[in-house]
C-alpha positions in Angstrom: -11.0 203.0 72.8 -9.8 202.0 76.2 -11.2 199.5 78.6 -10.2 200.0 82.2 -10.9 197.7 85.1 -10.8 199.0 88.6 -11.5 196.9 91.6 -11.8 197.8 95.3 -13.8 196.6 98.3 -17.2 198.4 98.9 -16.3 199.2 102.5 -12.7 200.2 103.4 -11.0 200.4 106.8 -9.8 204.0 106.9 -12.0 206.8 108.2 -11.4 209.0 105.2 -12.3 206.3 102.6 -15.7 206.6 100.8 -17.9 203.6 101.5 -19.8 202.4 98.5 -23.3 200.9 98.7 -25.4 198.9 96.3 -27.9 201.2 94.7 -25.7 204.2 95.2 -24.7 206.8 92.7 -21.3 208.6 93.1 -19.5 211.5 91.4 -16.2 210.4 89.8 -13.4 211.9 87.7 -10.4 210.4 85.9 -7.0 211.7 85.0 -4.3 210.2 82.7 -0.7 211.4 83.1 2.2 211.0 80.7 5.4 211.0 82.7 7.6 210.3 79.7 7.7 213.9 78.4 9.7 216.9 79.5 6.6 219.0 80.2 3.7 218.0 82.3 1.2 216.2 80.1 -2.2 215.0 81.4 -5.8 214.7 80.4 -8.6 215.2 82.9 -12.2 214.1 82.5 -15.4 215.9 83.2 -17.3 214.8 86.3 -19.3 211.6 85.6 -21.6 209.5 87.7 -20.8 206.0 88.8 -23.8 203.7 89.7 -23.7 200.5 91.6 -26.9 198.8 90.5 -28.4 202.3 89.7 -28.7 204.4 86.5 -25.6 206.5 85.9 -23.1 207.5 83.2 -20.9 204.5 84.2 -22.5 201.3 85.5 -20.4 199.4 87.9 -20.8 195.6 88.3 -20.0 193.5 91.3 -17.4 190.8 90.6 -18.2 187.2 91.8 
């Protein structure tokens, strides 16, 4: 089992960044790459939902 902690501001400065809002649900996917092998090795997740104070596959929490 892995525990991963990702942090980022809800609103970002660049025009192409996705703004996140409390109560929102967003589609996300994850990829893990192994660069220490001679062939390209990686694992890609199925699409999951990320909720900020909303029901979703992954429930994000706001840090103090």
